[in-house]
N, CA, C, O and the ligand as a Tripos MOL2 file, in Angstrom:
@<TRIPOS>MOLECULE
protein
  237   235    60     0     0
PROTEIN
NO_CHARGES

@<TRIPOS>ATOM
      1 N         106.0510  102.2330  101.1910 N.3       1 MET1
      2 CA        104.6300  101.9340  101.4300 C.3       1 MET1
      3 C         103.7650  102.9560  100.6800 C.2       1 MET1
      4 O         104.0780  104.1460  100.6530 O.2       1 MET1
      5 N         102.7120  102.4900  100.0950 N.am      2 PHE2
      6 CA        101.7760  103.3740   99.4170 C.3       2 PHE2
      7 C         100.6650  103.7690  100.3660 C.2       2 PHE2
      8 O         100.2470  102.9890  101.2220 O.2       2 PHE2
      9 N         100.1930  104.9950  100.1990 N.am      3 LEU3
     10 CA         99.0780  105.4640  101.0110 C.3       3 LEU3
     11 C          97.8350  105.5610  100.1410 C.2       3 LEU3
     12 O          97.9210  105.7600   98.9300 O.2       3 LEU3
     13 N          96.7030  105.4200  100.7660 N.am      4 CYS4
     14 CA         95.4430  105.5450  100.0430 C.3       4 CYS4
     15 C          95.2970  106.9720   99.5130 C.2       4 CYS4
     16 O          95.3230  107.9330  100.2830 O.2       4 CYS4
     17 N          95.1450  107.1000   98.2140 N.am      5 GLN5
     18 CA         95.0700  108.4180   97.5920 C.3       5 GLN5
     19 C          93.7850  109.1550   97.9520 C.2       5 GLN5
     20 O          93.7310  110.3820   97.8680 O.2       5 GLN5
     21 N          92.7720  108.4310   98.3430 N.am      6 HIS6
     22 CA         91.4900  109.0700   98.6470 C.3       6 HIS6
     23 C          91.3530  109.4260  100.1220 C.2       6 HIS6
     24 O          90.5110  110.2440  100.4940 O.2       6 HIS6
     25 N          92.1790  108.8120  100.9560 N.am      7 CYS7
     26 CA         92.1150  109.1230  102.3840 C.3       7 CYS7
     27 C          93.0690  110.2640  102.7480 C.2       7 CYS7
     28 O          92.9890  110.8070  103.8500 O.2       7 CYS7
     29 N          93.9590  110.6280  101.8420 N.am      8 LEU8
     30 CA         94.8830  111.7220  102.1300 C.3       8 LEU8
     31 C          94.1050  112.9670  102.5330 C.2       8 LEU8
     32 O          93.0150  113.1980  102.0100 O.2       8 LEU8
     33 N          94.6370  113.7790  103.4530 N.am      9 PRO9
     34 CA         95.9640  113.6650  104.0810 C.3       9 PRO9
     35 C          96.0340  112.6850  105.2380 C.2       9 PRO9
     36 O          97.0730  112.6040  105.8940 O.2       9 PRO9
     37 N          94.9860  111.9460  105.5130 N.am     10 ARG10
     38 CA         95.1070  110.9170  106.5530 C.3      10 ARG10
     39 C          95.9860  109.7930  106.0150 C.2      10 ARG10
     40 O          95.7570  109.3130  104.9050 O.2      10 ARG10
     41 N          96.9890  109.3660  106.7810 N.am     11 PRO11
     42 CA         97.9170  108.3360  106.2710 C.3      11 PRO11
     43 C          97.3590  106.9240  106.4330 C.2      11 PRO11
     44 O          97.7300  106.1990  107.3570 O.2      11 PRO11
     45 N          96.4650  106.5470  105.5240 N.am     12 ILE12
     46 CA         95.8880  105.1970  105.5620 C.3      12 ILE12
     47 C          96.6490  104.3230  104.5670 C.2      12 ILE12
     48 O          96.7270  104.6660  103.3870 O.2      12 ILE12
     49 N          97.2070  103.2090  105.0150 N.am     13 PRO13
     50 CA         97.9670  102.3550  104.0830 C.3      13 PRO13
     51 C          97.0680  101.8200  102.9690 C.2      13 PRO13
     52 O          95.9520  101.3630  103.2190 O.2      13 PRO13
     53 N          97.5730  101.8840  101.7400 N.am     14 ALA14
     54 CA         96.8200  101.3410  100.6070 C.3      14 ALA14
     55 C          97.0430   99.8360  100.5470 C.2      14 ALA14
     56 O          98.1780   99.3630  100.5950 O.2      14 ALA14
     57 N          95.9670   99.1060  100.4450 N.am     15 GLU15
     58 CA         96.0740   97.6430  100.3870 C.3      15 GLU15
     59 C          95.7610   97.1270   98.9970 C.2      15 GLU15
     60 O          96.0460   95.9730   98.6760 O.2      15 GLU15
     61 N          95.1700   97.9890   98.1670 N.am     16 GLU16
     62 CA         94.7290   97.5280   96.8620 C.3      16 GLU16
     63 C          95.0510   98.5760   95.7970 C.2      16 GLU16
     64 O          95.3070   99.7420   96.0980 O.2      16 GLU16
     65 N          95.0310   98.1320   94.5690 N.am     17 VAL17
     66 CA         95.2850   99.0300   93.4450 C.3      17 VAL17
     67 C          94.0140   99.1120   92.6070 C.2      17 VAL17
     68 O          93.3920   98.1050   92.2680 O.2      17 VAL17
     69 N          93.6610  100.3430   92.2920 N.am     18 HIS18
     70 CA         92.4730  100.5560   91.4800 C.3      18 HIS18
     71 C          92.8820  101.0030   90.0850 C.2      18 HIS18
     72 O          93.7970  101.8140   89.9420 O.2      18 HIS18
     73 N          92.2200  100.4870   89.0540 N.am     19 HIS19
     74 CA         92.4630  100.9260   87.6840 C.3      19 HIS19
     75 C          91.4220  101.9760   87.3230 C.2      19 HIS19
     76 O          90.2230  101.6960   87.3240 O.2      19 HIS19
     77 N          91.8870  103.1990   87.0110 N.am     20 GLU20
     78 CA         90.9530  104.2630   86.6320 C.3      20 GLU20
     79 C          90.1640  103.8420   85.3960 C.2      20 GLU20
     80 O          88.9390  103.9550   85.3530 O.2      20 GLU20
     81 N          90.8900  103.3560   84.3980 N.am     21 ILE21
     82 CA         90.2410  102.7870   83.2250 C.3      21 ILE21
     83 C          90.2740  101.2760   83.4110 C.2      21 ILE21
     84 O          91.3530  100.6850   83.4570 O.2      21 ILE21
     85 N          89.1170  100.6480   83.5160 N.am     22 PRO22
     86 CA         89.0950   99.2170   83.8140 C.3      22 PRO22
     87 C          89.8870   98.4050   82.7940 C.2      22 PRO22
     88 O          89.9300   98.7240   81.6060 O.2      22 PRO22
     89 N          90.5030   97.3600   83.2950 N.am     23 VAL23
     90 CA         91.3410   96.5130   82.4320 C.3      23 VAL23
     91 C          90.5270   95.9350   81.2770 C.2      23 VAL23
     92 O          91.0400   95.7690   80.1700 O.2      23 VAL23
     93 N          89.2770   95.6350   81.5360 N.am     24 ASN24
     94 CA         88.4770   95.0540   80.4480 C.3      24 ASN24
     95 C          88.0770   96.1080   79.4130 C.2      24 ASN24
     96 O          87.6400   95.7590   78.3170 O.2      24 ASN24
     97 N          88.2210   97.3890   79.7500 N.am     25 THR25
     98 CA         87.9650   98.4440   78.7720 C.3      25 THR25
     99 C          89.1920   98.6680   77.8950 C.2      25 THR25
    100 O          89.0790   98.8060   76.6770 O.2      25 THR25
    101 N          90.3720   98.7020   78.5300 N.am     26 ASP26
    102 CA         91.6060   98.9040   77.7800 C.3      26 ASP26
    103 C          92.7200   98.0700   78.4100 C.2      26 ASP26
    104 O          93.4350   98.5550   79.2860 O.2      26 ASP26
    105 N          92.8690   96.8420   77.9790 N.am     27 PRO27
    106 CA         93.8620   95.9460   78.5990 C.3      27 PRO27
    107 C          95.2870   96.4690   78.4880 C.2      27 PRO27
    108 O          96.1370   96.1050   79.3010 O.2      27 PRO27
    109 N          95.5670   97.3150   77.5000 N.am     28 SER28
    110 CA         96.9380   97.8050   77.3450 C.3      28 SER28
    111 C          97.3340   98.7410   78.4760 C.2      28 SER28
    112 O          98.5190   99.0200   78.6600 O.2      28 SER28
    113 N          96.3660   99.2270   79.2310 N.am     29 ARG29
    114 CA         96.6900  100.1470   80.3250 C.3      29 ARG29
    115 C          96.7570   99.4420   81.6740 C.2      29 ARG29
    116 O          96.7810  100.0870   82.7230 O.2      29 ARG29
    117 N          96.7880   98.1220   81.6360 N.am     30 ARG30
    118 CA         96.7910   97.3410   82.8730 C.3      30 ARG30
    119 C          97.9690   97.7100   83.7730 C.2      30 ARG30
    120 O          97.8270   97.7870   84.9930 O.2      30 ARG30
    121 N          99.1370   97.9380   83.1600 N.am     31 LEU31
    122 CA        100.3350   98.2340   83.9410 C.3      31 LEU31
    123 C         100.7600   99.6930   83.8000 C.2      31 LEU31
    124 O         101.8650  100.0630   84.1960 O.2      31 LEU31
    125 N          99.8950  100.5090   83.2420 N.am     32 ASP32
    126 CA        100.1800  101.9270   83.0740 C.3      32 ASP32
    127 C         100.0370  102.6310   84.4230 C.2      32 ASP32
    128 O          98.9470  102.6840   84.9920 O.2      32 ASP32
    129 N         101.1430  103.1670   84.9270 N.am     33 LEU33
    130 CA        101.1070  103.7520   86.2740 C.3      33 LEU33
    131 C         100.1460  104.9400   86.3650 C.2      33 LEU33
    132 O          99.5950  105.2120   87.4310 O.2      33 LEU33
    133 N          99.9470  105.6440   85.2520 N.am     34 THR34
    134 CA         99.0290  106.7780   85.3020 C.3      34 THR34
    135 C          97.5830  106.3020   85.3900 C.2      34 THR34
    136 O          96.6790  107.0970   85.6470 O.2      34 THR34
    137 N          97.3700  105.0240   85.1790 N.am     35 ASN35
    138 CA         96.0240  104.4660   85.2540 C.3      35 ASN35
    139 C          95.7750  103.7980   86.6040 C.2      35 ASN35
    140 O          94.6920  103.2660   86.8500 O.2      35 ASN35
    141 N          96.7840  103.8300   87.4770 N.am     36 LEU36
    142 CA         96.6640  103.1250   88.7480 C.3      36 LEU36
    143 C          96.4980  104.1050   89.9020 C.2      36 LEU36
    144 O          97.0370  105.2120   89.8860 O.2      36 LEU36
    145 N          95.7530  103.6800   90.8850 N.am     37 ASN37
    146 CA         95.5090  104.4720   92.0690 C.3      37 ASN37
    147 C          95.6410  103.5300   93.2570 C.2      37 ASN37
    148 O          94.9940  102.4830   93.2860 O.2      37 ASN37
    149 N          96.4620  103.8810   94.2320 N.am     38 SER38
    150 CA         96.5490  103.0440   95.4160 C.3      38 SER38
    151 C          95.4650  103.4600   96.3940 C.2      38 SER38
    152 O          95.3110  104.6380   96.7170 O.2      38 SER38
    153 N          94.7190  102.4720   96.8570 N.am     39 LEU39
    154 CA         93.5650  102.7450   97.7190 C.3      39 LEU39
    155 C          93.5050  101.7550   98.8640 C.2      39 LEU39
    156 O          94.0210  100.6410   98.7710 O.2      39 LEU39
    157 N          92.8650  102.1800   99.9510 N.am     40 CYS40
    158 CA         92.5750  101.2310  101.0230 C.3      40 CYS40
    159 C          91.3380  100.4310  100.6080 C.2      40 CYS40
    160 O          90.6350  100.7910   99.6640 O.2      40 CYS40
    161 N          91.0940   99.3530  101.3270 N.am     41 LYS41
    162 CA         89.9730   98.4800  100.9690 C.3      41 LYS41
    163 C          88.6430   99.2210  100.9780 C.2      41 LYS41
    164 O          87.7930   98.9990  100.1150 O.2      41 LYS41
    165 N          88.4690  100.1020  101.9560 N.am     42 THR42
    166 CA         87.1980  100.8160  102.0830 C.3      42 THR42
    167 C          86.9370  101.7040  100.8760 C.2      42 THR42
    168 O          85.8500  101.6720  100.2990 O.2      42 THR42
    169 N          87.9410  102.5000  100.4930 N.am     43 CYS43
    170 CA         87.7610  103.3900   99.3450 C.3      43 CYS43
    171 C          87.6250  102.5940   98.0590 C.2      43 CYS43
    172 O          86.8320  102.9470   97.1870 O.2      43 CYS43
    173 N          88.3910  101.5270   97.9410 N.am     44 HIS44
    174 CA         88.3520  100.7540   96.7060 C.3      44 HIS44
    175 C          86.9660  100.1450   96.4850 C.2      44 HIS44
    176 O          86.4270  100.1930   95.3800 O.2      44 HIS44
    177 N          86.4100   99.5860   97.5240 N.am     45 SER45
    178 CA         85.0940   98.9700   97.3300 C.3      45 SER45
    179 C          84.0380  100.0260   97.0580 C.2      45 SER45
    180 O          83.0760   99.7690   96.3350 O.2      45 SER45
    181 N          84.2080  101.2280   97.6380 N.am     46 ARG46
    182 CA         83.2350  102.2890   97.3850 C.3      46 ARG46
    183 C          83.3360  102.7700   95.9280 C.2      46 ARG46
    184 O          82.3200  102.9320   95.2530 O.2      46 ARG46
    185 N          84.5490  102.9910   95.4600 N.am     47 ILE47
    186 CA         84.7310  103.4630   94.0880 C.3      47 ILE47
    187 C          84.3120  102.3950   93.0890 C.2      47 ILE47
    188 O          83.6680  102.6970   92.0840 O.2      47 ILE47
    189 N          84.6710  101.1720   93.3590 N.am     48 THR48
    190 CA         84.2880  100.0820   92.4540 C.3      48 THR48
    191 C          82.7730   99.9730   92.3610 C.2      48 THR48
    192 O          82.2280   99.7400   91.2820 O.2      48 THR48
    193 N          82.1030  100.1380   93.4750 N.am     49 ALA49
    194 CA         80.6440  100.0580   93.4720 C.3      49 ALA49
    195 C          80.0350  101.2030   92.6630 C.2      49 ALA49
    196 O          78.9950  101.0340   92.0260 O.2      49 ALA49
    197 N          80.6910  102.3790   92.6910 N.am     50 MET50
    198 CA         80.1810  103.5190   91.9170 C.3      50 MET50
    199 C          80.4200  103.3080   90.4310 C.2      50 MET50
    200 O          79.5450  103.5870   89.6110 O.2      50 MET50
    201 N          81.6130  102.8110   90.0790 N.am     51 GLN51
    202 CA         81.9610  102.6720   88.6650 C.3      51 GLN51
    203 C          81.3450  101.4380   88.0400 C.2      51 GLN51
    204 O          81.0220  101.4330   86.8520 O.2      51 GLN51
    205 N          81.1820  100.4060   88.8220 N.am     52 HIS52
    206 CA         80.6720   99.1440   88.2890 C.3      52 HIS52
    207 C          79.5140   98.6800   89.1620 C.2      52 HIS52
    208 O          79.6460   97.7190   89.9200 O.2      52 HIS52
    209 N          78.3910   99.3590   89.0540 N.am     53 PRO53
    210 CA         77.2910   99.0670   89.9770 C.3      53 PRO53
    211 C          76.7960   97.6320   89.8980 C.2      53 PRO53
    212 O          76.2020   97.1310   90.8530 O.2      53 PRO53
    213 N          77.0290   96.9710   88.7830 N.am     54 LEU54
    214 CA         76.5610   95.5910   88.6560 C.3      54 LEU54
    215 C          77.6400   94.5890   88.9510 C.2      54 LEU54
    216 O          77.4120   93.3810   88.8890 O.2      54 LEU54
    217 N          78.8410   95.0920   89.2790 N.am     55 ARG55
    218 CA         79.9580   94.1870   89.5110 C.3      55 ARG55
    219 C          80.4310   94.3370   90.9340 C.2      55 ARG55
    220 O          80.3820   95.4230   91.5100 O.2      55 ARG55
    221 N          80.8840   93.2520   91.4880 N.am     56 LYS56
    222 CA         81.4700   93.3100   92.8240 C.3      56 LYS56
    223 C          82.9870   93.2320   92.7450 C.2      56 LYS56
    224 O          83.6670   93.4850   93.7390 O.2      56 LYS56
    225 N          83.5220   92.8930   91.6000 N.am     57 VAL57
    226 CA         84.9590   92.6990   91.4580 C.3      57 VAL57
    227 C          85.5370   93.7900   90.5910 C.2      57 VAL57
    228 O          85.0090   94.0820   89.5180 O.2      57 VAL57
    229 N          86.6230   94.3990   91.0490 N.am     58 CYS58
    230 CA         87.3190   95.3830   90.2430 C.3      58 CYS58
    231 C          88.4030   94.6810   89.4410 C.2      58 CYS58
    232 O          89.2450   93.9850   90.0090 O.2      58 CYS58
    233 N          88.3880   94.8580   88.1380 N.am     59 LEU59
    234 CA         89.3670   94.1620   87.2990 C.3      59 LEU59
    235 C          90.5850   95.0450   87.0480 C.2      59 LEU59
    236 O          91.5180   94.6300   86.3610 O.2      59 LEU59
    237 ZN         91.0260  105.1160  101.6140 Zn       60 ZN60
@<TRIPOS>BOND
     1     1     2 1
     2     2     3 1
     3     3     4 2
     4     3     5 am
     5     5     6 1
     6     6     7 1
     7     7     8 2
     8     7     9 am
     9     9    10 1
    10    10    11 1
    11    11    12 2
    12    11    13 am
    13    13    14 1
    14    14    15 1
    15    15    16 2
    16    15    17 am
    17    17    18 1
    18    18    19 1
    19    19    20 2
    20    19    21 am
    21    21    22 1
    22    22    23 1
    23    23    24 2
    24    23    25 am
    25    25    26 1
    26    26    27 1
    27    27    28 2
    28    27    29 am
    29    29    30 1
    30    30    31 1
    31    31    32 2
    32    31    33 am
    33    33    34 1
    34    34    35 1
    35    35    36 2
    36    35    37 am
    37    37    38 1
    38    38    39 1
    39    39    40 2
    40    39    41 am
    41    41    42 1
    42    42    43 1
    43    43    44 2
    44    43    45 am
    45    45    46 1
    46    46    47 1
    47    47    48 2
    48    47    49 am
    49    49    50 1
    50    50    51 1
    51    51    52 2
    52    51    53 am
    53    53    54 1
    54    54    55 1
    55    55    56 2
    56    55    57 am
    57    57    58 1
    58    58    59 1
    59    59    60 2
    60    59    61 am
    61    61    62 1
    62    62    63 1
    63    63    64 2
    64    63    65 am
    65    65    66 1
    66    66    67 1
    67    67    68 2
    68    67    69 am
    69    69    70 1
    70    70    71 1
    71    71    72 2
    72    71    73 am
    73    73    74 1
    74    74    75 1
    75    75    76 2
    76    75    77 am
    77    77    78 1
    78    78    79 1
    79    79    80 2
    80    79    81 am
    81    81    82 1
    82    82    83 1
    83    83    84 2
    84    83    85 am
    85    85    86 1
    86    86    87 1
    87    87    88 2
    88    87    89 am
    89    89    90 1
    90    90    91 1
    91    91    92 2
    92    91    93 am
    93    93    94 1
    94    94    95 1
    95    95    96 2
    96    95    97 am
    97    97    98 1
    98    98    99 1
    99    99   100 2
   100    99   101 am
   101   101   102 1
   102   102   103 1
   103   103   104 2
   104   103   105 am
   105   105   106 1
   106   106   107 1
   107   107   108 2
   108   107   109 am
   109   109   110 1
   110   110   111 1
   111   111   112 2
   112   111   113 am
   113   113   114 1
   114   114   115 1
   115   115   116 2
   116   115   117 am
   117   117   118 1
   118   118   119 1
   119   119   120 2
   120   119   121 am
   121   121   122 1
   122   122   123 1
   123   123   124 2
   124   123   125 am
   125   125   126 1
   126   126   127 1
   127   127   128 2
   128   127   129 am
   129   129   130 1
   130   130   131 1
   131   131   132 2
   132   131   133 am
   133   133   134 1
   134   134   135 1
   135   135   136 2
   136   135   137 am
   137   137   138 1
   138   138   139 1
   139   139   140 2
   140   139   141 am
   141   141   142 1
   142   142   143 1
   143   143   144 2
   144   143   145 am
   145   145   146 1
   146   146   147 1
   147   147   148 2
   148   147   149 am
   149   149   150 1
   150   150   151 1
   151   151   152 2
   152   151   153 am
   153   153   154 1
   154   154   155 1
   155   155   156 2
   156   155   157 am
   157   157   158 1
   158   158   159 1
   159   159   160 2
   160   159   161 am
   161   161   162 1
   162   162   163 1
   163   163   164 2
   164   163   165 am
   165   165   166 1
   166   166   167 1
   167   167   168 2
   168   167   169 am
   169   169   170 1
   170   170   171 1
   171   171   172 2
   172   171   173 am
   173   173   174 1
   174   174   175 1
   175   175   176 2
   176   175   177 am
   177   177   178 1
   178   178   179 1
   179   179   180 2
   180   179   181 am
   181   181   182 1
   182   182   183 1
   183   183   184 2
   184   183   185 am
   185   185   186 1
   186   186   187 1
   187   187   188 2
   188   187   189 am
   189   189   190 1
   190   190   191 1
   191   191   192 2
   192   191   193 am
   193   193   194 1
   194   194   195 1
   195   195   196 2
   196   195   197 am
   197   197   198 1
   198   198   199 1
   199   199   200 2
   200   199   201 am
   201   201   202 1
   202   202   203 1
   203   203   204 2
   204   203   205 am
   205   205   206 1
   206   206   207 1
   207   207   208 2
   208   207   209 am
   209   209   210 1
   210   210   211 1
   211   211   212 2
   212   211   213 am
   213   213   214 1
   214   214   215 1
   215   215   216 2
   216   215   217 am
   217   217   218 1
   218   218   219 1
   219   219   220 2
   220   219   221 am
   221   221   222 1
   222   222   223 1
   223   223   224 2
   224   223   225 am
   225   225   226 1
   226   226   227 1
   227   227   228 2
   228   227   229 am
   229   229   230 1
   230   230   231 1
   231   231   232 2
   232   231   233 am
   233   233   234 1
   234   234   235 1
   235   235   236 2
@<TRIPOS>SUBSTRUCTURE
     1 MET1         2 RESIDUE 1 A MET
     2 PHE2         6 RESIDUE 1 A PHE
     3 LEU3        10 RESIDUE 1 A LEU
     4 CYS4        14 RESIDUE 1 A CYS
     5 GLN5        18 RESIDUE 1 A GLN
     6 HIS6        22 RESIDUE 1 A HIS
     7 CYS7        26 RESIDUE 1 A CYS
     8 LEU8        30 RESIDUE 1 A LEU
     9 PRO9        34 RESIDUE 1 A PRO
    10 ARG10       38 RESIDUE 1 A ARG
    11 PRO11       42 RESIDUE 1 A PRO
    12 ILE12       46 RESIDUE 1 A ILE
    13 PRO13       50 RESIDUE 1 A PRO
    14 ALA14       54 RESIDUE 1 A ALA
    15 GLU15       58 RESIDUE 1 A GLU
    16 GLU16       62 RESIDUE 1 A GLU
    17 VAL17       66 RESIDUE 1 A VAL
    18 HIS18       70 RESIDUE 1 A HIS
    19 HIS19       74 RESIDUE 1 A HIS
    20 GLU20       78 RESIDUE 1 A GLU
    21 ILE21       82 RESIDUE 1 A ILE
    22 PRO22       86 RESIDUE 1 A PRO
    23 VAL23       90 RESIDUE 1 A VAL
    24 ASN24       94 RESIDUE 1 A ASN
    25 THR25       98 RESIDUE 1 A THR
    26 ASP26      102 RESIDUE 1 A ASP
    27 PRO27      106 RESIDUE 1 A PRO
    28 SER28      110 RESIDUE 1 A SER
    29 ARG29      114 RESIDUE 1 A ARG
    30 ARG30      118 RESIDUE 1 A ARG
    31 LEU31      122 RESIDUE 1 A LEU
    32 ASP32      126 RESIDUE 1 A ASP
    33 LEU33      130 RESIDUE 1 A LEU
    34 THR34      134 RESIDUE 1 A THR
    35 ASN35      138 RESIDUE 1 A ASN
    36 LEU36      142 RESIDUE 1 A LEU
    37 ASN37      146 RESIDUE 1 A ASN
    38 SER38      150 RESIDUE 1 A SER
    39 LEU39      154 RESIDUE 1 A LEU
    40 CYS40      158 RESIDUE 1 A CYS
    41 LYS41      162 RESIDUE 1 A LYS
    42 THR42      166 RESIDUE 1 A THR
    43 CYS43      170 RESIDUE 1 A CYS
    44 HIS44      174 RESIDUE 1 A HIS
    45 SER45      178 RESIDUE 1 A SER
    46 ARG46      182 RESIDUE 1 A ARG
    47 ILE47      186 RESIDUE 1 A ILE
    48 THR48      190 RESIDUE 1 A THR
    49 ALA49      194 RESIDUE 1 A ALA
    50 MET50      198 RESIDUE 1 A MET
    51 GLN51      202 RESIDUE 1 A GLN
    52 HIS52      206 RESIDUE 1 A HIS
    53 PRO53      210 RESIDUE 1 A PRO
    54 LEU54      214 RESIDUE 1 A LEU
    55 ARG55      218 RESIDUE 1 A ARG
    56 LYS56      222 RESIDUE 1 A LYS
    57 VAL57      226 RESIDUE 1 A VAL
    58 CYS58      230 RESIDUE 1 A CYS
    59 LEU59      234 RESIDUE 1 A LEU
    60 ZN60       237 GROUP 0 **** ****
């Protein structure tokens, strides 16, 4: 099981995967593990809103 990297050290299960570099910026890093972050829904939506203020969907 993956834990949310942003909630650590609280053990919150990660439900989603976040791409540090958005897939539409660099599609070749879509499956690059160093570009992935496991996050819970709450953290993911917060980070996505910060990085993509005009987008509601994280690609
Ligand atoms: Zn979290």
